[in-house]
C-alpha positions as CSV (number, residue, x, y, z in Angstrom):
1,M,60.1,-23.0,3.2
2,K,62.2,-25.1,0.9
3,N,59.7,-28.0,1.1
4,K,56.9,-25.6,0.3
5,A,58.7,-24.3,-2.7
6,V,59.4,-27.8,-4.0
7,A,55.7,-28.7,-3.5
8,A,54.6,-25.6,-5.3
9,A,56.9,-26.3,-8.2
10,A,55.6,-29.8,-8.4
11,L,52.1,-28.6,-8.7
12,L,53.0,-26.2,-11.4
13,L,54.6,-29.0,-13.4
14,L,51.5,-31.1,-13.0
15,A,49.0,-28.4,-13.8
16,P,49.2,-28.5,-17.6
17,L,48.9,-32.3,-17.5
18,T,46.0,-32.5,-15.0
19,A,43.9,-29.6,-14.1
20,C,43.5,-26.1,-12.6
21,G,44.5,-25.0,-9.1
22,G,45.8,-27.2,-6.4
23,S,42.7,-29.4,-6.0
24,A,42.8,-31.1,-9.4
25,E,42.4,-34.8,-9.8
26,A,44.5,-36.7,-12.3
27,G,43.5,-39.9,-14.0
28,D,42.6,-41.4,-17.3
29,G,39.2,-39.7,-17.2
30,S,41.1,-36.4,-16.7
31,T,38.9,-34.8,-14.0
32,V,39.5,-31.1,-13.7
33,T,38.6,-29.1,-10.6
34,V,38.3,-25.3,-11.1
35,T,38.6,-23.4,-7.8
36,V,36.6,-20.1,-7.6
37,G,37.0,-17.7,-4.7
38,Y,34.1,-15.4,-4.1
39,Q,32.4,-13.2,-1.4
40,S,28.8,-14.2,-1.0
41,R,27.8,-11.2,1.1
42,T,29.6,-8.7,-1.1
43,I,26.6,-8.7,-3.4
44,N,28.1,-6.6,-6.2
45,T,30.1,-9.7,-7.1
46,V,27.1,-12.0,-7.4
47,T,27.3,-12.5,-11.2
48,A,30.7,-14.1,-10.6
49,G,29.8,-15.7,-7.3
50,T,26.6,-16.2,-5.4
51,L,24.0,-15.8,-8.2
52,L,26.3,-17.6,-10.7
53,R,26.7,-20.5,-8.3
54,S,23.0,-20.8,-7.7
55,L,22.1,-20.8,-11.4
56,G,24.7,-23.4,-12.3
57,Y,25.7,-21.6,-15.5
58,F,29.5,-22.2,-15.1
59,E,29.1,-25.9,-14.7
60,K,26.8,-25.9,-17.8
61,E,29.4,-24.1,-19.8
62,L,32.2,-26.4,-18.7
63,N,30.1,-29.5,-19.6
64,A,29.6,-28.0,-23.1
65,L,33.3,-27.8,-23.8
66,G,33.2,-31.3,-25.2
67,D,36.9,-31.9,-24.6
68,G,36.6,-35.3,-23.0
69,R,37.3,-34.0,-19.5
70,T,35.0,-34.1,-16.5
71,Y,34.9,-30.7,-14.7
72,K,34.1,-29.9,-11.1
73,V,33.8,-26.5,-9.6
74,D,35.1,-25.8,-6.0
75,W,33.3,-22.7,-4.8
76,Q,35.1,-21.1,-1.8
77,D,33.3,-18.3,0.1
78,Y,35.3,-15.6,1.9
79,A,34.4,-12.4,3.8
80,T,36.9,-10.2,2.0
81,G,39.2,-10.1,-0.9
82,A,42.5,-10.5,1.1
83,P,42.3,-14.3,1.6
84,I,41.3,-14.8,-2.0
85,T,44.4,-13.0,-3.1
86,A,46.5,-15.1,-0.6
87,Q,45.1,-18.3,-2.0
88,M,45.5,-17.2,-5.6
89,T,49.2,-16.3,-5.2
90,A,49.6,-19.7,-3.5
91,G,48.2,-21.4,-6.6
92,K,45.1,-22.6,-4.8
93,I,42.4,-20.4,-6.3
94,D,42.1,-20.0,-10.1
95,I,39.5,-17.3,-10.4
96,G,38.5,-14.7,-7.8
97,S,36.2,-11.7,-7.4
98,M,36.6,-8.6,-5.3
99,G,36.4,-4.8,-5.1
100,D,38.6,-2.3,-6.9
101,F,41.1,-1.6,-4.0
102,P,41.5,-5.3,-3.2
103,L,42.0,-5.9,-6.9
104,L,45.0,-3.5,-6.9
105,I,46.4,-5.3,-3.9
106,N,45.8,-8.6,-5.8
107,A,47.9,-7.1,-8.7
108,A,50.6,-5.9,-6.4
109,R,50.9,-9.2,-4.4
110,G,50.9,-11.3,-7.6
111,K,53.7,-9.3,-9.1
112,Q,55.7,-9.2,-5.9
113,L,55.5,-13.0,-5.4
114,G,56.1,-13.9,-9.1
115,K,52.5,-15.2,-9.4
116,P,50.9,-12.5,-11.6
117,T,47.1,-12.1,-11.8
118,H,44.9,-10.1,-14.2
119,L,41.6,-8.3,-14.1
120,V,39.6,-10.1,-16.7
121,S,36.0,-8.7,-16.3
122,V,33.8,-6.4,-14.2
123,T,30.8,-7.5,-12.1
124,G,29.0,-4.5,-10.6
125,Y,29.9,-0.8,-10.7
126,N,28.7,2.7,-9.9
127,L,30.3,5.5,-12.0
128,R,29.9,8.1,-9.2
129,G,31.1,6.0,-6.3
130,G,27.7,5.1,-4.7
131,L,28.8,1.6,-3.6
132,N,30.4,3.1,-0.5
133,T,28.7,5.0,2.3
134,I,29.6,6.5,5.6
135,V,27.0,5.9,8.3
136,T,26.5,6.9,11.9
137,A,24.3,5.5,14.7
138,P,20.6,6.3,14.3
139,D,20.6,8.7,17.3
140,S,23.9,10.4,16.4
141,K,24.1,14.2,16.4
142,L,26.9,14.0,13.7
143,A,25.5,15.7,10.6
144,T,28.5,16.5,8.4
145,L,32.0,15.2,7.6
146,T,33.6,18.0,9.6
147,D,31.7,16.7,12.7
148,L,34.0,13.6,12.5
149,R,37.0,15.6,13.8
150,G,38.3,13.9,16.9
151,K,35.9,11.0,16.4
152,K,36.5,7.2,16.0
153,V,35.7,6.0,12.5
154,S,35.6,2.3,11.7
155,T,36.6,1.1,8.2
156,S,38.6,-1.7,6.5
157,V,42.0,-0.3,5.6
158,G,42.8,-1.2,2.0
159,S,39.2,-1.4,0.9
160,A,37.3,0.9,-1.4
161,A,35.3,2.1,1.6
162,D,38.6,3.3,3.2
163,G,39.4,5.1,0.0
164,T,36.0,6.8,0.1
165,L,36.6,7.9,3.7
166,V,40.1,9.2,3.0
167,R,39.0,11.2,-0.1
168,A,35.8,12.5,1.5
169,L,37.7,13.8,4.6
170,Q,40.4,15.4,2.4
171,R,37.7,17.2,0.4
172,A,36.1,18.4,3.7
173,G,39.5,19.8,4.8
174,L,40.3,17.1,7.3
175,D,43.5,15.1,7.6
176,P,42.5,11.4,7.6
177,D,45.7,10.5,9.5
178,K,45.4,13.2,12.2
179,D,41.9,14.5,12.5
180,I,40.1,11.2,13.2
181,E,40.9,8.0,15.0
182,K,40.7,5.3,12.3
183,L,39.7,1.8,13.5
184,N,40.9,-0.8,11.1
185,Q,38.1,-3.4,11.4
186,Q,36.3,-6.0,9.3
187,P,32.8,-4.9,8.3
188,A,30.9,-7.1,10.8
189,V,33.2,-5.9,13.7
190,G,32.8,-2.3,12.7
191,A,29.0,-2.7,12.6
192,S,29.1,-4.1,16.1
193,A,31.4,-1.3,17.2
194,L,28.9,1.3,15.8
195,S,26.0,-0.3,17.7
196,A,28.0,-0.5,20.9
197,G,29.1,3.1,20.7
198,S,32.8,2.3,20.5
199,A,32.8,3.8,17.0
200,D,31.2,7.1,16.1
201,A,30.9,6.3,12.4
202,L,31.4,3.5,9.9
203,S,32.7,3.7,6.3
204,Q,31.9,0.5,4.5
205,F,31.1,-1.0,1.1
206,V,28.0,-2.8,-0.2
207,A,25.9,-4.2,1.4
208,W,26.7,-3.1,5.0
209,P,25.5,0.6,4.9
210,G,22.2,-0.5,3.3
211,L,21.8,-3.4,5.6
212,L,22.4,-1.4,8.8
213,T,20.2,1.4,7.6
214,Y,17.4,-1.1,6.7
215,Q,17.7,-2.7,10.2
216,G,17.4,0.7,11.9
217,K,21.0,0.4,13.2
218,A,22.5,3.2,11.2
219,K,21.7,6.3,9.2
220,A,23.7,7.8,6.3
221,L,26.1,10.6,6.9
222,Y,27.9,10.7,3.5
223,D,27.0,9.3,0.1
224,G,30.1,8.1,-1.7
225,A,28.6,9.2,-5.0
226,E,29.3,12.8,-4.0
227,L,32.9,12.0,-4.9
228,K,32.0,11.4,-8.6
229,L,34.7,8.7,-8.8
230,P,33.8,5.3,-10.1
231,T,33.8,2.3,-7.8
232,F,33.4,-1.3,-9.0
233,H,34.0,-5.0,-8.3
234,G,35.7,-7.3,-10.8
235,V,37.0,-10.8,-11.6
236,T,40.7,-11.6,-11.4
237,A,42.5,-14.7,-12.7
238,R,45.9,-16.2,-12.3
239,E,48.1,-15.6,-15.3
240,D,49.3,-19.2,-15.5
241,F,45.8,-20.5,-15.1
242,A,44.5,-18.3,-17.9
243,Q,47.4,-19.2,-20.2
244,Q,47.1,-23.0,-19.5
245,H,43.3,-23.2,-19.6
246,P,42.0,-20.3,-21.7
247,T,38.8,-22.2,-22.7
248,V,37.9,-22.7,-19.0
249,L,38.3,-19.0,-18.3
250,E,36.3,-18.1,-21.3
251,A,33.6,-20.6,-20.1
252,F,33.5,-18.8,-16.8
253,L,33.2,-15.4,-18.5
254,K,30.4,-16.7,-20.7
255,A,28.6,-18.0,-17.7
256,Q,29.1,-14.6,-15.9
257,A,27.6,-12.9,-18.9
258,E,24.6,-15.2,-18.7
259,A,24.2,-14.6,-15.0
260,T,24.4,-10.8,-15.7
261,G,21.6,-11.2,-18.3
262,Y,19.5,-13.1,-15.8
263,L,20.0,-10.5,-13.1
264,N,19.1,-7.6,-15.5
265,D,16.1,-9.5,-16.9
266,H,14.8,-10.9,-13.6
267,P,16.0,-8.4,-10.9
268,V,13.5,-9.4,-8.2
269,D,14.0,-13.1,-8.6
270,A,17.8,-12.6,-8.6
271,A,17.5,-10.6,-5.4
272,E,15.5,-13.4,-3.8
273,K,18.0,-16.0,-4.9
274,V,20.9,-14.0,-3.5
275,A,19.0,-13.3,-0.3
276,K,18.3,-17.0,0.2
277,A,22.0,-17.9,-0.3
278,T,23.4,-15.2,1.9
279,G,20.9,-14.6,4.6
280,L,20.7,-10.9,3.6
281,P,17.2,-9.3,3.4
282,A,16.0,-9.4,-0.2
283,E,15.0,-5.7,0.2
284,V,18.7,-4.8,0.9
285,V,19.9,-6.9,-2.0
286,Y,17.5,-5.2,-4.4
287,L,18.6,-1.7,-3.2
288,Y,22.0,-2.4,-4.7
289,N,21.3,-5.0,-7.4
290,G,17.7,-4.1,-8.6
291,A,16.5,-2.7,-11.9
292,H,17.5,0.9,-10.8
293,G,19.8,-0.2,-8.0
294,I,23.0,1.5,-6.9
295,S,25.1,-1.0,-8.9
296,T,25.1,-1.6,-12.6
297,F,26.1,-5.0,-13.8
298,D,28.2,-5.4,-17.0
299,P,31.2,-7.6,-17.6
300,A,32.9,-5.1,-20.0
301,I,36.0,-3.4,-18.6
302,K,35.1,0.2,-19.2
303,P,37.9,2.9,-19.7
304,Q,36.4,4.9,-16.8
305,L,36.9,2.0,-14.5
306,V,40.5,1.5,-15.6
307,S,41.2,5.2,-15.0
308,A,39.6,4.9,-11.6
309,L,42.0,2.1,-10.7
310,K,44.9,4.3,-11.7
311,D,43.7,7.0,-9.4
312,D,43.2,4.6,-6.5
313,V,46.9,3.5,-6.5
314,S,47.9,6.7,-4.7
315,I,45.5,5.9,-1.8
316,L,47.1,2.5,-1.3
317,K,50.6,3.9,-1.6
318,S,49.9,6.5,1.1
319,A,48.6,3.8,3.4
320,K,51.9,1.8,2.6
321,L,49.9,-1.1,1.4
322,T,51.4,-1.2,-2.1
323,G,54.1,0.5,-4.2
324,D,53.6,1.5,-7.8
325,I,51.2,-0.7,-9.7
326,D,51.2,-1.1,-13.5
327,V,47.4,-1.0,-14.0
328,D,47.6,-1.3,-17.8
329,A,49.6,-4.6,-17.4
330,F,47.1,-5.9,-14.8
331,V,44.1,-5.3,-17.1
332,D,43.6,-8.1,-19.6
333,D,40.3,-8.0,-21.5
334,Q,41.2,-10.5,-24.3
335,Y,39.3,-13.4,-22.6
336,V,36.1,-11.4,-21.9
337,K,36.2,-10.0,-25.5
338,K,36.4,-13.5,-26.9
339,A,33.7,-14.8,-24.5
340,L,31.2,-12.0,-25.3
341,G,32.0,-11.8,-29.0
342,T,30.3,-9.1,-31.0
343,S,28.2,-8.0,-28.0
344,Y,31.4,-6.7,-26.2
345,A,31.6,-3.4,-28.0
346,T,27.9,-2.8,-27.3
347,Q,28.3,-3.5,-23.6
348,L,31.4,-1.4,-23.4
349,A,29.5,1.6,-24.7
350,A,26.3,1.0,-22.7
351,A,25.4,3.6,-20.1
352,P,23.8,2.8,-16.7
353,P,20.0,2.9,-16.6
354,A,18.4,6.2,-15.6
355,A,17.5,6.5,-11.9
356,A,13.9,5.9,-11.0
357,S,11.7,5.5,-7.9
358,E,10.4,1.9,-7.3
359,V,7.9,0.2,-5.0
360,W,8.1,-3.5,-4.2
361,P,4.5,-4.5,-3.2
362,K,4.1,-7.3,-0.7
363,G,3.6,-10.6,-2.4
364,A,4.5,-9.3,-5.8
365,S,7.1,-10.8,-8.2
366,A,7.9,-7.5,-9.8
367,T,8.3,-3.9,-8.7
368,R,6.5,-0.7,-9.9
369,A,8.5,2.2,-11.2
370,F,7.4,5.9,-10.9
371,K,8.6,8.9,-12.8
372,T,9.0,11.1,-9.7
373,P,9.5,10.5,-5.9
374,A,6.3,12.4,-5.3
375,E,4.3,9.8,-7.4
376,L,5.9,7.0,-5.4
377,L,5.0,8.7,-2.1
378,A,1.4,9.1,-3.3
379,Y,1.2,5.4,-4.0
380,V,2.8,4.4,-0.7
381,S,0.5,6.7,1.2
382,A,-2.5,4.9,-0.4
383,H,-1.1,1.4,0.1
384,Q,0.9,1.6,3.4
385,D,0.0,-1.9,4.5
386,G,0.9,-3.4,1.2
387,I,4.5,-2.1,0.7
388,R,7.5,-4.5,1.1
389,A,10.0,-1.8,0.3
390,A,10.1,1.6,-1.4
391,Y,13.2,3.1,-3.1
392,V,14.0,6.6,-4.3
393,P,17.1,8.1,-6.0
394,D,19.0,10.9,-4.3
395,A,18.1,14.2,-6.0
396,T,21.7,15.2,-6.7
397,T,23.7,11.9,-7.0
398,G,21.0,9.5,-8.2
399,T,22.0,7.0,-5.5
400,L,19.0,4.8,-4.7
401,W,18.0,4.7,-1.0
402,F,15.1,3.5,1.1
403,A,12.3,6.0,0.9
404,D,11.5,5.9,4.7
405,K,15.3,6.4,5.5
406,A,15.9,9.3,3.1
407,V,16.1,12.9,4.1
408,W,13.2,14.7,2.5
409,V,13.0,18.3,1.2
410,A,9.8,20.1,0.3
411,D,10.4,22.7,-2.4
412,S,7.2,24.3,-3.6
413,D,5.2,21.4,-5.1
414,K,8.3,19.2,-5.3
415,L,9.3,16.5,-2.9
416,L,13.0,15.6,-3.1
417,P,14.9,12.7,-1.4
418,F,18.5,12.8,-0.3
419,V,20.7,10.0,1.1
420,A,22.6,12.3,3.6
421,P,21.5,15.3,5.6
422,A,24.4,17.5,4.5
423,T,23.3,17.4,0.8
424,A,19.7,18.0,1.7
425,K,20.8,21.1,3.7
426,E,23.0,22.3,0.8
427,Y,19.9,22.1,-1.5
428,V,17.8,24.0,1.0
429,A,20.5,26.7,1.3
430,E,20.5,27.2,-2.5
431,H,16.7,27.2,-3.0
432,G,14.7,29.8,-1.2
433,G,11.5,28.4,0.4
434,A,12.7,24.8,0.4
435,R,12.9,23.0,3.8
436,V,13.6,19.6,5.3
437,V,10.5,17.7,6.2
438,T,9.9,14.3,7.9
439,Y,9.0,11.2,5.9
440,A,5.5,11.3,7.5
441,D,5.1,14.9,6.3
442,A,6.3,14.0,2.9
443,L,3.7,11.2,2.7
444,E,0.9,13.5,3.8
445,R,1.9,16.2,1.3
446,A,1.9,13.6,-1.6
447,S,-1.4,12.0,-0.7
């Protein structure tokens, strides 16, 4: 331990003279290596990871600094936020991206170890919580949260998906610690457990629920947007790195803003790029990152998201994963404000785009939007062999979902989609004459 401490101290002494992180190269040419930790398959971080890397915007911004240094970027891909935090507190990663609950753990670990980190920007968010979903097996008889009593539920403890599970169960009158058997598993392990029948349900974050549903391996039980609590992913940076290399961090945030603009202006192409880099189906990427997707991308650190972070602390404390966290001290928007300039105030005040139904025709480089789900169904019915994917927003939460996987309700001349069966049944109970219908029936009614 003593040797490690000496080595770490030596690196810190050298950092201001050479470069960022632990991988910098010294020399007369002053080559600087910036180490970025990201999660390629957590696709709401793509503007600070997968998409940003594929576009090369960060490297372009670094080359434009004109400070006489040569910059290299070391992109390190991880499955979750935990190893990124471990590497950051060890001084080996300069900038990282992760979800809201892992961000809080990042803040807590950094302070605990004397290696403070800060939230410096946001990647993707959903103001109602739609980034997390609880799913069951396709043939499961479970239809409501109360049906989970006594069942095995897989999630990743300490993740936003776990937070959704805990809060949803509490609102349904269940004790998350006593009324279910919680399986603490990585997303891929949980997905396998669900398929094998060793887990009755799975609560996970983007893109797992959408992926499993698209593959026919799961169906939605609970839409996290029912909580009406924001969920998001963001960028965290080491405090010492930010202070020693502010222009490098600002270059990263400018590049992130450029990648965000690219995603918003070219959502289909961006989805294809992310799909190619991750192996995820582009149709699933678009569900979350598309023009009307579940996630909205904007680097601004909105007050609603900071408030959500503060509310999340209690969940992590109850799980004994952290103690108290000073969220206000963790949030540092000075660098993104400088990077975005006058546009920051506009982005801070911007609202997410209104929900809309979309069809992605086969062979098309753009989607078609429709004013109502019924109009989309009519189009799909007339072009069934030419549809790559069709998306509809939940009638109550606005969460986008695959049209053929949604729960449909016929109410007079209206056709309404829902992510989960419970919310569809609630609507039916409140509207006389309304009833749940099959997707095939909904298509026939719309044609």
